[in-house]
TIRO-2110 file (N, C-alpha, C; in Angstrom, 1 decimal):
// TIRO-2110
90.4, 266.7, 36.6, N, 1, A
89.6, 265.5, 36.8, CA, 1, A
88.0, 265.8, 36.5, C, 1, A
87.7, 267.0, 37.2, N, 2, A
86.2, 267.2, 37.1, CA, 2, A
85.8, 267.6, 35.7, C, 2, A
86.7, 268.3, 34.9, N, 3, A
86.3, 268.7, 33.6, CA, 3, A
86.1, 267.3, 32.7, C, 3, A
86.9, 266.3, 32.9, N, 4, A
86.7, 265.2, 32.1, CA, 4, A
85.6, 264.2, 32.7, C, 4, A
85.5, 264.0, 34.0, N, 5, A
84.6, 263.1, 34.6, CA, 5, A
83.4, 263.6, 35.4, C, 5, A
83.3, 264.9, 35.4, N, 6, A
82.2, 265.5, 36.1, CA, 6, A
82.7, 265.7, 37.6, C, 6, A
81.9, 266.6, 38.4, N, 7, A
82.4, 267.0, 39.7, CA, 7, A
82.6, 265.8, 40.6, C, 7, A
81.5, 265.1, 40.8, N, 8, A
81.4, 263.9, 41.7, CA, 8, A
82.5, 262.9, 41.4, C, 8, A
82.6, 262.4, 40.2, N, 9, A
83.6, 261.4, 39.9, CA, 9, A
84.9, 262.0, 39.9, C, 9, A
85.1, 263.2, 39.5, N, 10, A
86.5, 263.8, 39.5, CA, 10, A
86.9, 263.9, 41.0, C, 10, A
86.1, 264.2, 41.9, N, 11, A
86.5, 264.3, 43.4, CA, 11, A
86.8, 263.0, 43.9, C, 11, A
86.0, 261.9, 43.5, N, 12, A
86.2, 260.6, 44.0, CA, 12, A
87.6, 260.1, 43.5, C, 12, A
87.8, 260.2, 42.2, N, 13, A
89.1, 259.8, 41.6, CA, 13, A
90.3, 260.4, 42.2, C, 13, A
90.2, 261.7, 42.3, N, 14, A
91.4, 262.4, 42.8, CA, 14, A
91.6, 262.1, 44.3, C, 14, A
90.5, 261.9, 45.1, N, 15, A
90.6, 261.5, 46.5, CA, 15, A
91.3, 260.1, 46.6, C, 15, A
90.9, 259.2, 45.7, N, 16, A
91.4, 257.9, 45.7, CA, 16, A
92.9, 257.9, 45.4, C, 16, A
93.3, 258.7, 44.4, N, 17, A
94.8, 258.8, 44.1, CA, 17, A
95.5, 259.5, 45.3, C, 17, A
95.0, 260.5, 45.9, N, 18, A
95.5, 261.1, 47.0, CA, 18, A
95.7, 260.0, 48.2, C, 18, A
94.7, 259.2, 48.4, N, 19, A
94.9, 258.2, 49.4, CA, 19, A
95.9, 257.1, 49.0, C, 19, A
95.9, 256.7, 47.9, N, 20, A
96.9, 255.7, 47.4, CA, 20, A
98.3, 256.2, 47.5, C, 20, A
98.5, 257.5, 47.1, N, 21, A
99.9, 258.1, 47.3, CA, 21, A
100.3, 257.9, 48.7, C, 21, A
99.5, 258.2, 49.7, N, 22, A
99.8, 258.0, 51.1, CA, 22, A
100.2, 256.6, 51.4, C, 22, A
99.4, 255.6, 50.8, N, 23, A
99.7, 254.2, 51.1, CA, 23, A
101.1, 253.8, 50.6, C, 23, A
101.5, 254.4, 49.5, N, 24, A
102.9, 254.1, 48.8, CA, 24, A
104.0, 254.4, 49.8, C, 24, A
103.8, 255.4, 50.8, N, 25, A
104.8, 255.7, 51.7, CA, 25, A
105.1, 254.6, 52.7, C, 25, A
104.1, 253.8, 52.9, N, 26, A
104.3, 252.7, 54.0, CA, 26, A
104.1, 251.3, 53.4, C, 26, A
104.1, 251.2, 52.1, N, 27, A
103.9, 249.9, 51.5, CA, 27, A
104.9, 248.9, 52.0, C, 27, A
104.4, 247.8, 52.4, N, 28, A
105.3, 246.6, 52.9, CA, 28, A
105.6, 246.8, 54.3, C, 28, A
105.2, 247.9, 55.0, N, 29, A
105.5, 248.1, 56.4, CA, 29, A
104.3, 248.2, 57.2, C, 29, A
103.1, 247.8, 56.7, N, 30, A
101.9, 247.9, 57.4, CA, 30, A
100.9, 246.8, 57.0, C, 30, A
100.0, 246.4, 57.9, N, 31, A
99.0, 245.4, 57.6, CA, 31, A
97.8, 245.9, 56.8, C, 31, A
96.9, 245.1, 56.4, N, 32, A
95.8, 245.4, 55.6, CA, 32, A
94.9, 246.4, 56.3, C, 32, A
94.6, 246.3, 57.5, N, 33, A
93.6, 247.2, 58.3, CA, 33, A
94.2, 248.6, 58.3, C, 33, A
95.5, 248.6, 58.7, N, 34, A
96.2, 249.9, 58.8, CA, 34, A
96.4, 250.5, 57.5, C, 34, A
96.6, 249.7, 56.5, N, 35, A
96.7, 250.2, 55.1, CA, 35, A
95.4, 250.9, 54.7, C, 35, A
94.3, 250.2, 55.1, N, 36, A
93.0, 250.8, 54.6, CA, 36, A
92.7, 252.2, 55.3, C, 36, A
93.2, 252.3, 56.6, N, 37, A
93.0, 253.5, 57.3, CA, 37, A
94.0, 254.6, 56.6, C, 37, A
95.2, 254.1, 56.3, N, 38, A
96.1, 255.1, 55.6, CA, 38, A
95.5, 255.6, 54.3, C, 38, A
94.7, 254.8, 53.7, N, 39, A
94.2, 255.2, 52.4, CA, 39, A
92.9, 256.1, 52.7, C, 39, A
92.0, 255.6, 53.5, N, 40, A
90.7, 256.2, 53.7, CA, 40, A
90.8, 257.6, 54.4, C, 40, A
91.7, 257.7, 55.4, N, 41, A
91.9, 259.0, 56.1, CA, 41, A
92.2, 260.2, 55.1, C, 41, A
93.4, 260.0, 54.3, N, 42, A
93.6, 261.0, 53.3, CA, 42, A
92.5, 261.2, 52.2, C, 42, A
91.8, 260.1, 51.9, N, 43, A
90.7, 260.3, 51.0, CA, 43, A
89.7, 261.3, 51.6, C, 43, A
89.2, 261.1, 52.8, N, 44, A
88.4, 262.0, 53.5, CA, 44, A
88.9, 263.4, 53.5, C, 44, A
90.2, 263.5, 53.8, N, 45, A
90.8, 264.8, 53.8, CA, 45, A
90.8, 265.4, 52.4, C, 45, A
91.0, 264.7, 51.4, N, 46, A
91.0, 265.2, 50.1, CA, 46, A
89.6, 265.8, 49.7, C, 46, A
88.6, 265.0, 50.1, N, 47, A
87.3, 265.6, 49.8, CA, 47, A
87.0, 266.9, 50.5, C, 47, A
87.5, 267.0, 51.8, N, 48, A
87.4, 268.2, 52.5, CA, 48, A
88.2, 269.3, 51.8, C, 48, A
89.4, 269.0, 51.3, N, 49, A
90.2, 270.1, 50.6, CA, 49, A
89.4, 270.5, 49.4, C, 49, A
88.7, 269.6, 48.6, N, 50, A
88.0, 270.0, 47.4, CA, 50, A
86.9, 271.0, 47.9, C, 50, A
86.2, 270.5, 49.0, N, 51, A
85.1, 271.4, 49.4, CA, 51, A
85.5, 272.8, 49.7, C, 51, A
86.7, 272.9, 50.5, N, 52, A
87.1, 274.2, 50.9, CA, 52, A
87.6, 274.9, 49.6, C, 52, A
88.3, 274.3, 48.8, N, 53, A
88.8, 274.9, 47.6, CA, 53, A
87.7, 275.5, 46.7, C, 53, A
86.8, 274.6, 46.4, N, 54, A
85.9, 275.0, 45.4, CA, 54, A
84.7, 275.8, 46.0, C, 54, A
84.2, 275.4, 47.1, N, 55, A
83.0, 276.1, 47.7, CA, 55, A
83.2, 277.2, 48.6, C, 55, A
84.4, 277.3, 49.3, N, 56, A
84.7, 278.4, 50.1, CA, 56, A
85.8, 279.4, 49.7, C, 56, A
86.7, 278.9, 48.8, N, 57, A
87.7, 279.7, 48.4, CA, 57, A
87.8, 280.0, 46.9, C, 57, A
86.7, 279.9, 46.2, N, 58, A
86.6, 280.3, 44.7, CA, 58, A
87.6, 279.5, 43.9, C, 58, A
88.0, 278.3, 44.2, N, 59, A
88.9, 277.6, 43.4, CA, 59, A
90.4, 277.7, 43.8, C, 59, A
90.7, 278.5, 44.8, N, 60, A
92.1, 278.7, 45.2, CA, 60, A
92.5, 277.4, 46.0, C, 60, A
93.7, 276.9, 45.7, N, 61, A
94.2, 275.7, 46.4, CA, 61, A
94.9, 276.1, 47.7, C, 61, A
95.2, 277.4, 47.9, N, 62, A
95.9, 277.9, 49.1, CA, 62, A
95.3, 277.4, 50.4, C, 62, A
94.0, 277.5, 50.6, N, 63, A
93.3, 277.1, 51.9, CA, 63, A
93.6, 275.4, 52.0, C, 63, A
93.4, 274.7, 51.0, N, 64, A
93.7, 273.3, 51.0, CA, 64, A
95.1, 273.0, 51.4, C, 64, A
96.1, 273.7, 50.9, N, 65, A
97.5, 273.6, 51.3, CA, 65, A
97.7, 273.8, 52.8, C, 65, A
97.0, 274.9, 53.3, N, 66, A
97.2, 275.3, 54.7, CA, 66, A
96.5, 274.2, 55.5, C, 66, A
95.4, 273.7, 55.2, N, 67, A
94.7, 272.6, 56.0, CA, 67, A
95.7, 271.4, 56.0, C, 67, A
96.2, 271.0, 54.9, N, 68, A
97.1, 269.9, 54.7, CA, 68, A
98.3, 270.1, 55.6, C, 68, A
98.9, 271.2, 55.6, N, 69, A
100.0, 271.5, 56.5, CA, 69, A
99.7, 271.4, 58.0, C, 69, A
98.5, 271.9, 58.3, N, 70, A
98.1, 271.9, 59.7, CA, 70, A
97.9, 270.5, 60.2, C, 70, A
97.2, 269.7, 59.3, N, 71, A
97.1, 268.2, 59.7, CA, 71, A
98.3, 267.5, 59.8, C, 71, A
99.3, 267.8, 58.9, N, 72, A
100.6, 267.2, 59.0, CA, 72, A
101.3, 267.5, 60.3, C, 72, A
101.2, 268.8, 60.7, N, 73, A
101.8, 269.3, 61.9, CA, 73, A
101.2, 268.6, 63.1, C, 73, A
99.9, 268.5, 63.1, N, 74, A
99.3, 267.9, 64.2, CA, 74, A
99.6, 266.4, 64.3, C, 74, A
99.6, 265.7, 63.2, N, 75, A
100.1, 264.3, 63.1, CA, 75, A
101.4, 264.2, 63.7, C, 75, A
102.4, 265.1, 63.3, N, 76, A
103.8, 265.1, 63.8, CA, 76, A
103.8, 265.2, 65.3, C, 76, A
102.9, 266.1, 65.9, N, 77, A
103.0, 266.4, 67.3, CA, 77, A
102.4, 265.1, 68.0, C, 77, A
101.4, 264.4, 67.4, N, 78, A
100.8, 263.2, 68.1, CA, 78, A
101.9, 262.1, 68.0, C, 78, A
102.6, 262.0, 67.0, N, 79, A
103.7, 260.9, 66.9, CA, 79, A
104.8, 261.2, 67.9, C, 79, A
105.1, 262.4, 68.2, N, 80, A
106.0, 262.8, 69.2, CA, 80, A
105.4, 262.7, 70.7, C, 80, A
104.2, 262.5, 70.8, N, 81, A
103.5, 262.4, 72.1, CA, 81, A
103.4, 263.8, 72.8, C, 81, A
103.4, 264.9, 71.9, N, 82, A
103.3, 266.2, 72.5, CA, 82, A
101.8, 266.6, 72.6, C, 82, A
101.0, 266.0, 71.6, N, 83, A
99.6, 266.4, 71.6, CA, 83, A
98.8, 265.2, 71.3, C, 83, A
END
């Protein structure tokens, strides 16, 4: 994305796609406000992943994967009422 649209727009576009993919998982089962949260939270996370990947890890996607897995694990624990 960044090669075609530049860094800023590439990050925004990929973050929007990432957020919308998460919305597809609950499409038809959530209201507008919840849907917006479901889009915006992953968009913010996607921007964080890009920052980690590009600025801290020399382009490696491994740290982004690890943070994504950690966030998914924490979300699972919260849904179970454990944390």
